N, CA and C atoms as a LAMMPS dump frame, in Angstrom:
ITEM: TIMESTEP
0
ITEM: NUMBER OF ATOMS
267
ITEM: BOX BOUNDS ff ff ff
-5.0000000000000000e+02 5.0000000000000000e+02
-5.0000000000000000e+02 5.0000000000000000e+02
-5.0000000000000000e+02 5.0000000000000000e+02
ITEM: ATOMS id mol type element x y z
1 1 1 N 4.155 8.941 -3.237
2 1 2 C 4.991 9.017 -4.255
3 1 3 C 5.02 7.491 -4.712
4 2 1 N 5.179 7.412 -6.144
5 2 2 C 5.325 6.128 -6.726
6 2 3 C 6.72 5.889 -6.964
7 3 1 N 7.33 4.613 -6.814
8 3 2 C 8.623 4.402 -6.867
9 3 3 C 8.952 4.212 -8.267
10 4 1 N 10.163 4.705 -8.822
11 4 2 C 10.653 4.305 -10.159
12 4 3 C 10.799 2.883 -10.465
13 5 1 N 10.59 2.303 -11.569
14 5 2 C 10.606 0.917 -11.992
15 5 3 C 12.029 0.373 -11.622
16 6 1 N 13.029 1.129 -11.666
17 6 2 C 14.338 0.596 -11.191
18 6 3 C 14.682 0.513 -9.835
19 7 1 N 13.774 1.084 -8.822
20 7 2 C 13.715 1.021 -7.689
21 7 3 C 12.677 -0.168 -6.993
22 8 1 N 11.942 -0.65 -7.756
23 8 2 C 10.8 -1.644 -7.25
24 8 3 C 11.64 -2.949 -6.618
25 9 1 N 12.558 -3.512 -7.322
26 9 2 C 12.946 -4.807 -6.823
27 9 3 C 13.846 -4.488 -5.533
28 10 1 N 14.466 -3.238 -5.585
29 10 2 C 15.363 -3.096 -4.235
30 10 3 C 14.408 -2.666 -3.024
31 11 1 N 13.403 -2.115 -3.309
32 11 2 C 12.322 -1.912 -2.385
33 11 3 C 11.705 -2.926 -1.651
34 12 1 N 11.512 -3.796 -2.704
35 12 2 C 10.599 -5.181 -2.292
36 12 3 C 11.477 -6.193 -1.722
37 13 1 N 12.884 -6.019 -1.997
38 13 2 C 13.629 -7.013 -1.15
39 13 3 C 14.348 -6.634 -0.014
40 14 1 N 14.023 -5.208 0.333
41 14 2 C 14.644 -4.768 1.664
42 14 3 C 14.272 -5.28 2.971
43 15 1 N 14.92 -5.447 3.774
44 15 2 C 14.691 -5.871 5.074
45 15 3 C 13.812 -7.165 5.301
46 16 1 N 12.818 -7.362 6.102
47 16 2 C 12.031 -8.576 6.28
48 16 3 C 10.626 -8.135 5.836
49 17 1 N 10.515 -7.299 5.153
50 17 2 C 9.063 -6.862 4.703
51 17 3 C 8.195 -8.067 4.178
52 18 1 N 8.926 -8.792 3.187
53 18 2 C 8.157 -9.776 2.604
54 18 3 C 7.941 -10.866 3.607
55 19 1 N 8.634 -11.128 4.538
56 19 2 C 8.263 -12.052 5.575
57 19 3 C 7.027 -11.749 6.473
58 20 1 N 6.898 -10.511 6.754
59 20 2 C 5.74 -9.809 7.332
60 20 3 C 4.405 -9.775 6.483
61 21 1 N 4.75 -9.43 5.35
62 21 2 C 3.69 -9.25 4.349
63 21 3 C 3.76 -10.101 3.113
64 22 1 N 3.676 -11.315 3.213
65 22 2 C 3.776 -12.2 2.031
66 22 3 C 2.72 -11.939 1.208
67 23 1 N 3.027 -11.962 -0.188
68 23 2 C 2.084 -11.756 -1.444
69 23 3 C 2.11 -10.04 -1.479
70 24 1 N 2.825 -9.368 -1.06
71 24 2 C 2.821 -8.063 -1.129
72 24 3 C 3.811 -7.598 -2.266
73 25 1 N 3.494 -6.493 -2.998
74 25 2 C 4.492 -5.797 -3.932
75 25 3 C 4.339 -4.239 -3.486
76 26 1 N 5.277 -3.836 -3.136
77 26 2 C 5.437 -2.208 -2.643
78 26 3 C 5.586 -1.58 -4.086
79 27 1 N 4.865 -0.51 -4.355
80 27 2 C 5.057 0.321 -5.354
81 27 3 C 5.307 1.77 -5.101
82 28 1 N 5.268 2.059 -3.962
83 28 2 C 5.641 3.436 -3.375
84 28 3 C 5.206 3.794 -1.902
85 29 1 N 4.937 4.978 -1.509
86 29 2 C 4.608 5.336 -0.116
87 29 3 C 4.178 6.665 0.021
88 30 1 N 3.978 6.968 1.27
89 30 2 C 3.546 8.392 1.483
90 30 3 C 4.541 9.325 1.891
91 31 1 N 5.844 8.7 1.604
92 31 2 C 7.053 9.826 1.806
93 31 3 C 7.503 9.523 3.294
94 32 1 N 6.804 8.891 4.055
95 32 2 C 7.448 8.619 5.404
96 32 3 C 7.371 7.236 5.586
97 33 1 N 6.912 6.725 6.489
98 33 2 C 7.056 5.186 7.097
99 33 3 C 6.147 4.216 6.483
100 34 1 N 5.045 4.751 5.698
101 34 2 C 4.146 3.784 5.152
102 34 3 C 4.394 3.483 3.691
103 35 1 N 4.149 2.377 3.292
104 35 2 C 4.363 1.668 2.024
105 35 3 C 3.231 1.542 1.2
106 36 1 N 2.983 2.185 0.184
107 36 2 C 1.979 1.778 -0.84
108 36 3 C 2.099 0.644 -1.407
109 37 1 N 1.277 -0.579 -1.176
110 37 2 C 1.582 -1.914 -1.264
111 37 3 C 0.34 -2.659 -2.056
112 38 1 N 0.427 -3.456 -3.142
113 38 2 C -0.519 -4.244 -3.627
114 38 3 C -0.626 -5.516 -2.63
115 39 1 N -1.944 -5.958 -2.358
116 39 2 C -2.099 -7.199 -1.458
117 39 3 C -2.394 -8.323 -2.309
118 40 1 N -1.558 -9.068 -2.967
119 40 2 C -1.699 -10.215 -4.097
120 40 3 C -2.363 -11.471 -3.275
121 41 1 N -2.602 -11.371 -1.978
122 41 2 C -3.301 -12.476 -1.432
123 41 3 C -4.852 -12.45 -1.848
124 42 1 N -5.25 -11.267 -2.289
125 42 2 C -6.739 -11.13 -2.896
126 42 3 C -6.701 -11.089 -4.2
127 43 1 N -7.8 -11.141 -4.965
128 43 2 C -8.066 -11.126 -6.259
129 43 3 C -9.316 -10.264 -6.497
130 44 1 N -9.211 -9.233 -7.217
131 44 2 C -8.019 -8.496 -7.65
132 44 3 C -7.268 -7.85 -6.391
133 45 1 N -5.93 -7.599 -6.501
134 45 2 C -5.24 -7.168 -5.427
135 45 3 C -5.429 -5.746 -5.152
136 46 1 N -5.943 -5.416 -3.895
137 46 2 C -6.178 -3.884 -3.618
138 46 3 C -4.771 -3.213 -3.183
139 47 1 N -4.797 -1.908 -3.108
140 47 2 C -3.9 -1.338 -2.83
141 47 3 C -3.972 -0.828 -1.12
142 48 1 N -3.139 -1.146 -0.235
143 48 2 C -3.177 -0.952 1.075
144 48 3 C -1.898 -0.244 1.614
145 49 1 N -2.01 0.411 2.776
146 49 2 C -0.921 1.197 3.266
147 49 3 C -0.58 0.706 4.602
148 50 1 N 0.363 -0.448 4.662
149 50 2 C 1.139 -1.054 5.997
150 50 3 C 2.355 -0.12 6.208
151 51 1 N 2.522 0.046 7.662
152 51 2 C 3.645 0.707 8.142
153 51 3 C 4.835 0.022 7.928
154 52 1 N 6.031 0.406 7.869
155 52 2 C 7.257 -0.297 7.883
156 52 3 C 7.538 -1.188 9.048
157 53 1 N 7.028 -0.551 10.295
158 53 2 C 7.464 -1.221 11.414
159 53 3 C 6.256 -2.359 11.833
160 54 1 N 5.155 -2.506 11.018
161 54 2 C 4.048 -3.212 11.523
162 54 3 C 4.616 -4.71 11.287
163 55 1 N 3.963 -5.65 12.062
164 55 2 C 4.489 -7.071 12.025
165 55 3 C 3.626 -7.997 11.049
166 56 1 N 2.475 -7.489 10.664
167 56 2 C 1.681 -8.353 9.685
168 56 3 C 0.518 -7.405 9.035
169 57 1 N -0.096 -8.165 8.261
170 57 2 C -1.364 -7.415 7.351
171 57 3 C -2.218 -6.72 8.344
172 58 1 N -2.315 -7.18 9.582
173 58 2 C -3.558 -6.567 10.376
174 58 3 C -3.469 -5.24 10.419
175 59 1 N -2.544 -4.479 10.23
176 59 2 C -2.321 -3.138 10.377
177 59 3 C -2.518 -2.26 9.154
178 60 1 N -2.544 -3.148 8.076
179 60 2 C -2.594 -2.348 6.695
180 60 3 C -3.891 -1.808 6.63
181 61 1 N -3.949 -0.584 6.189
182 61 2 C -5.042 0.152 5.714
183 61 3 C -5.472 0.327 4.412
184 62 1 N -6.761 -0.218 4.221
185 62 2 C -7.124 -0.379 2.591
186 62 3 C -7.281 1.215 2.102
187 63 1 N -6.516 1.373 0.752
188 63 2 C -6.589 2.665 0.241
189 63 3 C -7.469 2.695 -0.94
190 64 1 N -7.27 1.688 -1.93
191 64 2 C -8.427 1.604 -3.025
192 64 3 C -8.283 0.238 -3.616
193 65 1 N -9.257 -0.05 -4.489
194 65 2 C -9.482 -1.341 -5.167
195 65 3 C -8.473 -1.455 -6.15
196 66 1 N -7.938 -0.325 -6.775
197 66 2 C -7.061 -0.313 -8.042
198 66 3 C -6.134 0.933 -8.015
199 67 1 N -5.141 0.9 -8.785
200 67 2 C -4.372 2.019 -9.01
201 67 3 C -5.25 3.068 -9.528
202 68 1 N -6.033 2.871 -10.516
203 68 2 C -6.828 3.981 -11.107
204 68 3 C -7.91 4.565 -10.313
205 69 1 N -8.447 3.59 -9.364
206 69 2 C -9.32 4.296 -8.333
207 69 3 C -8.625 4.978 -7.334
208 70 1 N -7.499 4.703 -7.007
209 70 2 C -6.451 5.671 -5.925
210 70 3 C -6.225 7.033 -6.759
211 71 1 N -5.838 7.006 -7.87
212 71 2 C -5.649 8.199 -8.66
213 71 3 C -6.819 8.991 -8.722
214 72 1 N -7.93 8.368 -8.94
215 72 2 C -9.351 9.12 -9.053
216 72 3 C -9.75 9.913 -7.784
217 73 1 N -9.657 9.023 -6.709
218 73 2 C -9.955 9.644 -5.459
219 73 3 C -8.958 10.354 -4.642
220 74 1 N -7.731 10.243 -4.761
221 74 2 C -6.715 10.709 -4.061
222 74 3 C -6.688 12.237 -3.824
223 75 1 N -6.951 12.918 -4.972
224 75 2 C -6.938 14.522 -4.876
225 75 3 C -8.04 14.973 -3.771
226 76 1 N -9.139 14.222 -3.867
227 76 2 C -10.193 14.501 -2.83
228 76 3 C -9.977 13.849 -1.339
229 77 1 N -9.506 12.637 -1.244
230 77 2 C -9.479 12.277 -0.01
231 77 3 C -7.962 12.044 0.57
232 78 1 N -7.04 12.032 -0.177
233 78 2 C -5.641 11.937 0.229
234 78 3 C -5.43 10.356 0.754
235 79 1 N -4.389 10.355 1.749
236 79 2 C -4.258 8.938 2.308
237 79 3 C -5.436 8.634 3.361
238 80 1 N -5.81 7.519 3.364
239 80 2 C -6.667 7.025 4.606
240 80 3 C -5.809 6.609 5.515
241 81 1 N -6.075 7.064 6.602
242 81 2 C -5.232 6.725 7.99
243 81 3 C -5.903 5.889 8.979
244 82 1 N -7.323 5.592 8.644
245 82 2 C -8.121 4.864 9.511
246 82 3 C -9.225 4.224 8.886
247 83 1 N -9.368 2.758 9.245
248 83 2 C -10.215 2.037 8.499
249 83 3 C -11.528 2.452 8.589
250 84 1 N -12.001 3.279 9.673
251 84 2 C -13.413 3.643 9.848
252 84 3 C -13.751 4.997 8.939
253 85 1 N -12.853 5.356 8.214
254 85 2 C -13.022 6.434 7.151
255 85 3 C -13.868 6.03 6.147
256 86 1 N -15.038 6.767 5.737
257 86 2 C -15.889 6.17 4.71
258 86 3 C -15.263 6.241 3.335
259 87 1 N -15.645 5.222 2.569
260 87 2 C -14.919 5.226 1.162
261 87 3 C -15.766 6.153 0.242
262 88 1 N -15.112 6.74 -0.61
263 88 2 C -15.885 7.749 -1.497
264 88 3 C -16.931 6.838 -2.372
265 89 1 N -17.992 7.441 -2.721
266 89 2 C -19.072 6.751 -3.493
267 89 3 C -18.576 7.155 -4.977
């Protein structure tokens, strides 16, 4: 799910998420405990899926290089839960 614009500030200021994930901007999630997040520590910022209970970026799983890439691949691949999963070609 992608958060509504009105929810973005609230979601990004909730808890201590920004302390654990500096440079992050949460835009949505999987409907459970993972947050779809831009990682602005990198250029261009990829989309990753860190868990809300994770302590740092080390557990974030790469989802796509961009939002348009995520939309293109998602119907075929869904969420990636393991870094060892192959990227679509």
